[in-house]
Steps between C-alpha positions, in 0.01 A plus 500: 500500500665541836541125523663487157740785596593321819558174313721677244706652779537167670603334167761766433626468855531125462694547171734747664544267803583203276743713298677624809511141636669383175746788523583401860529131408727582202718729708863393483682511829841391632454207736784426743543255782683201634452127443563286810476144624193473714662258749761750628454825302837456338556676168473301179755630242426392142128458547302572180234773489298486178190679376258220434440418128793711389881461465559810718682409817788562734709296749555598858846625598729354767282659769178357357389848376324562165347792304271455203274728290146365492143620450257511788289187450790293359583176677859435608630145503762431773705177482817349634651157452336244728234739644139556413403744227310807623278726294407847644299775324670841485326754722775694678856615432650287783454124498695267728454131432553185704540169317410173678644151462154344572625158614148353522466428134715389209310729267578867457174683516479834327390748767303810410500744788195734517492719806539272801372190323719232345327288237687188375442385145650157433643492150368237260861406452707407814733780604784288627755660724863422524614305798158397633377139551270426210319188391362508150237268353569327171272756329686796647854355449592507130878495543680296234829304523673278245478135589824304519630167629812508724821363340564133579824304525675411173766238451840657429601215274190541291478887505839639599412854393260737682439832329290799608462879456591705804215681676548815709127545573397491864129579472396158635656558838337838575168370362514188724595728790182693438291185533669392823480846657124496426462175689468252213731263314575568130390286209768247403546651154591835658812342658793532260799402709760662279330838561514429878876435466560806288311738729799509735846643477797264533864573572644390163836620367491779242584417137859544387641582160274571202217262601200685648418206729672262737418133585527346848434133590469314830406145595369365830226270634134562417339589838177317417681179399850458636580214264461746210724785403400860428692706241481875538570713186525874544528759216589859577472795256741789520406811696479833329496827696183696438693802357659271244179338376396590144219753447148361526207544269213375719134467418265441797210298359236523773172305527233749614197277429228452747656182634787714638270707723615328820726648762763225443503559126505844344578703818784258583613501132519883504699507826733230355577692181563816695781316677653415165461861367711620791788285378501654149793708381478809259606277205216257560158554338151380593173485299173375643234300300180391670235256383135430600229502238748700288872572507640843577847662508455687828864628498729544205868402546624728783858531636569359849594847618131610475381269777219733605334459156539124503368466858202729423404275205509194726297676766227582247432134409168340603335172413185424291387309191608187322848358442651548147835356608611382160435843342683661789807283440501581130482875569774480768736336256432782244576760762820318600605472139443869432726592794758219457840572650777325304725313741264582789253304703166499313235343704124481556385457862154342496312536830175300514297221653523327163125490437481585128155480342499737200699469179789257480454308826578127455841394634599361162422826320681709751799264498528518120477877497765554770736252345503708179549821700801385712715494185493878505712513816208609719456281806194444718480495880171393652385609851199309628253643754189391685310188582172322422538535124884495471611342175846361588511279191469794262761705689749216483459461123526874430824541696659182366426585135585867545861438616408643836419401856184456710447618860191500716455801720295421810604806706709813485798327656505253212477794257806647669688172465421460128517860382755660738725241662520290179466794266788391273401131487135584428576732210849453361592182311868391506455154344223361285392158383673343796477118490640229727587144401615256766677178395495222765768236538311163494781341698415726799137590443226238480213742456427871540212749510502872445306680773271746331538668159226281361389772257861571392615159383677482165604224265868398509542636141371839607812572702719576197219646296547879508156555352333339806371766741590469869503713815667832568709613796504857628779679678564336837245223439570156639355169387494183711432145391494177702530140381416208728726205414474128577862375506604180330456204736218659705175302492205735456134469418528826306752377248323401177459127463579397141642190344873489421582637160570231238719701263701713746776403741385538860728250667820520698726578204318823420478603868873448535569721204285778644632498855833654387327836543419617849246746360133462598379725220595787276303823485504676161353846451431697182417872489494788250611854558186729487580625150633176356343212314790257564532316832805429714550188714623448856571170666557386862527147651363393835661243729338335797734548797264331742435831683240451777214749486604653835832603335339621178469871420217721610406530131458122488305466825260785434422392139437147630262636758312702234478193267371288790238763575381489139484117515289509816257749353470282191471185713775354289556123490872569556470681832510178709477594868625852454289756698450872538707485820784354294470786258509751781804344672690486170416861409598624848849367436531726194403856604838670536486612138159679504559862392130585466354264761319285241636168644363581845169592341508160325527324839194682628310409182586129547377520863168643374466231231563230764204632695280484196607145417 
């Protein structure tokens, strides 16, 4: 009996002990501390502190300090862009954390700290960090790019008209920069030269009169083939002061699927959108829709004056699950329609790696859906993040068909460029359906080729067709296009070799009739006002004044250097003996107009690419 009594007492004691233990483990405490960089103990402002498997989290302040309510036994997830992710169980009220860069590996290991032990668990999916050298196997790298063939030379007598839609996107440049900075050359199809050109600011004259854009032309020698000419066409949209911009109805459509659980994806995305939130005015409004396995309206439309509420909603986002991108886009459009501002800027900002796998996911389905939605006056801006599974092809289609633009965010500096420095151009359209048509004078031009814009080519008849969709220009945007020209009388292996036409005059009589005009070509541009369905036309002629490239403008020299860089990366047949050193020399002659330092950064990037080549 004594034995039974003792056993009962022990059993009750064990039950009480377990109960007390559970109470202790469930005890909610306030955890405070500082998040620092392990290398030098410097504070990390904007680091994310999240209770694992929840959407409860905070960001560190400017001093790296944080405070969060958590239960004893919870695990806190500490992360910062470009650093390893650290998981630490909650045991005490004070917890200071040091995050490492861990240069020895290209994988981010999730670290679980238990006492004085550090146990590394390599994720089944590569945790790829921003800015680190990474080599992916074909199985690991599932990035997708649209294939295209570079434009070739066309005979001016046979095809005197060249027509294309403008393109203000610049995602290709920052994406290619990511490859080079990681120590590898990009795939050829990732190199869209027009987006290289349009990444940079040029010193073009502002529009005058009622037209929202201006046209500038310049002609000089092609630096990679001095017998050829290079025609520079610059389009500049009018600037609008931020206080004069129309009110915005924005919907942040954020991919929170499992594929975004990398430090250069969702954490960078959140930090990027916070920069945009700080630019909002009281009259602007923001709603947040997320998608993973399901879609969710995380934040109803909130005025820009309530920044704390918007930022808290962003801070609370975490990644898990599948990718119902198509469903997310449909819901975002519904939210935007419900909060539509007449005469305002109504826009969805999609932030994703483009990896859709649930619901409407094929490019054709998405394209068709967005084409029908753009008629409502709601535009779509696409911000791309990440690597390894980045779907550039889908991003490009979505932005093009949604009357918006596409940027690739590879670091917080790029986010600042897109969402702060170019705030008006990114979000506020001043001219839509902008098309360019160039007519060449066959008496002066033997053959020509448009450098880039392969995915934006139009038929000649599309130029005057107001139902044909084309590109949009935002406030302050600039667009640059280059044509390489083979003058009449120059022998070139690149000029198409075709038999003389039997039923058209191509002899001296016709040439004599044409030479009365000194014009090399005429640039025609069509645009619509944002709320109009009827286009207006502008027209400017270009004359070759035999200006040597050394006396050309900095705009001309720098754009030629950028185009040459694209040709070298593509290993173009037209590059001749042009080298990376030639690109660098040309670019160095054009750095006086460099308000943000992007031209100097370009030179450093070319130097890195030359080492890889």
